[in-house]
C-alpha positions as CSV (number, residue, x, y, z in Angstrom):
1,Q,93.4,112.4,98.2
2,V,92.4,114.3,101.2
3,Q,89.8,113.5,103.9
4,L,88.3,116.4,105.9
5,V,86.7,115.7,109.2
6,E,84.5,118.3,110.9
7,S,83.6,118.4,114.5
8,G,82.1,120.8,117.0
9,G,78.5,121.0,115.9
10,G,75.5,120.7,118.3
11,L,72.5,122.3,119.8
12,V,72.8,125.9,121.1
13,Q,70.3,128.6,122.2
14,P,69.9,131.8,120.2
15,G,72.7,134.2,121.1
16,G,75.0,131.4,122.0
17,S,78.4,130.3,120.5
18,L,79.9,127.2,118.9
19,R,83.3,126.5,117.4
20,L,83.7,124.1,114.5
21,S,86.9,122.4,113.5
22,C,88.0,120.8,110.3
23,A,90.9,118.3,110.5
24,P,92.5,117.4,107.1
25,S,94.3,114.1,106.6
26,R,97.2,115.9,105.1
27,D,99.2,118.9,106.4
28,I,97.0,121.9,106.0
29,A,99.8,123.8,104.5
30,V,99.3,121.9,101.2
31,I,95.6,122.5,101.1
32,S,94.3,125.6,99.4
33,G,90.9,127.3,99.0
34,M,89.7,126.3,102.5
35,G,86.3,127.4,103.7
36,W,83.0,126.6,105.3
37,Y,79.7,126.1,103.7
38,R,76.3,125.2,105.0
39,Q,73.1,123.6,103.7
40,T,69.5,123.2,104.9
41,P,67.0,120.7,103.6
42,G,65.6,121.7,100.2
43,K,68.2,124.4,99.6
44,Q,71.5,124.7,97.8
45,R,74.7,124.6,99.7
46,E,75.8,128.2,100.5
47,W,79.2,129.6,101.1
48,V,79.8,130.9,104.7
49,A,83.4,131.9,105.0
50,S,86.8,131.3,103.5
51,V,90.5,131.9,104.2
52,V,93.5,131.8,101.9
53,S,97.0,130.6,102.8
54,G,98.2,134.1,103.5
55,G,95.4,134.5,106.1
56,A,93.1,136.8,104.2
57,T,89.4,136.0,105.0
58,A,86.0,136.6,103.5
59,Y,82.5,136.2,104.9
60,A,79.0,136.0,103.6
61,D,77.0,139.1,104.6
62,S,74.7,137.0,106.7
63,V,77.5,136.0,109.1
64,K,79.9,139.0,108.9
65,G,80.7,140.3,112.3
66,R,79.5,137.2,114.1
67,F,81.7,134.4,112.6
68,T,85.5,134.2,112.5
69,I,87.5,131.7,110.3
70,W,91.2,131.0,110.7
71,R,93.8,128.4,109.7
72,D,95.7,126.9,112.6
73,N,98.8,125.8,110.7
74,A,100.6,124.6,113.9
75,N,97.7,122.2,114.6
76,S,96.7,121.6,111.0
77,R,93.1,122.7,111.5
78,L,90.6,125.0,110.0
79,T,88.4,126.6,112.6
80,L,85.1,128.6,112.5
81,Q,84.1,130.5,115.6
82,M,80.4,131.2,115.5
83,N,79.0,133.8,118.0
84,S,75.6,135.4,118.4
85,L,74.0,132.5,116.7
86,K,70.5,132.8,115.2
87,P,67.9,130.2,114.4
88,E,68.5,130.9,110.7
89,D,72.1,129.6,111.2
90,T,70.7,126.1,111.7
91,A,72.2,123.9,109.0
92,V,74.7,121.2,108.3
93,Y,78.1,122.8,108.0
94,Y,80.7,121.5,105.6
95,C,84.4,122.1,105.4
96,K,85.9,122.4,101.9
97,G,89.5,122.3,100.7
98,R,91.4,122.0,97.5
99,Y,94.3,119.7,96.8
100,R,96.0,119.0,93.5
101,E,93.3,120.8,91.6
102,R,90.5,118.8,93.2
103,N,87.9,120.0,95.7
104,Y,87.2,117.9,98.7
105,W,84.4,118.1,101.3
106,G,83.9,116.8,104.8
107,Q,80.9,114.8,105.9
108,G,79.3,117.7,107.6
109,T,78.4,118.6,111.2
110,Q,74.9,119.6,112.3
111,V,74.4,123.0,114.0
112,T,71.0,123.6,115.5
113,V,70.1,127.0,117.0
114,S,66.9,126.7,119.0
115,S,65.4,127.6,122.4
């Protein structure tokens, strides 16, 4: 099993920045398919960004150019840097990873963008 623990959420004004971190309970090197998702009340969870072991990244169109995802193998963390935040980025953000053919999710961290 793997536990994923997110941190870094909070309240920020439009145009501001936040950095989210995801700390797995195992060495990040053994976890594949890592990414960030988000969910707002009454809506399905949506994919935000992902990174593969080799470092290649992909982003949803809604965040492309504003968010950056990377794997910090030295510190065994997955990070999401969010810049130029908009009110529509408000959501609970979840970290996802895959270990031994099972998907695991963190508990989520709230991001609120509001003036």
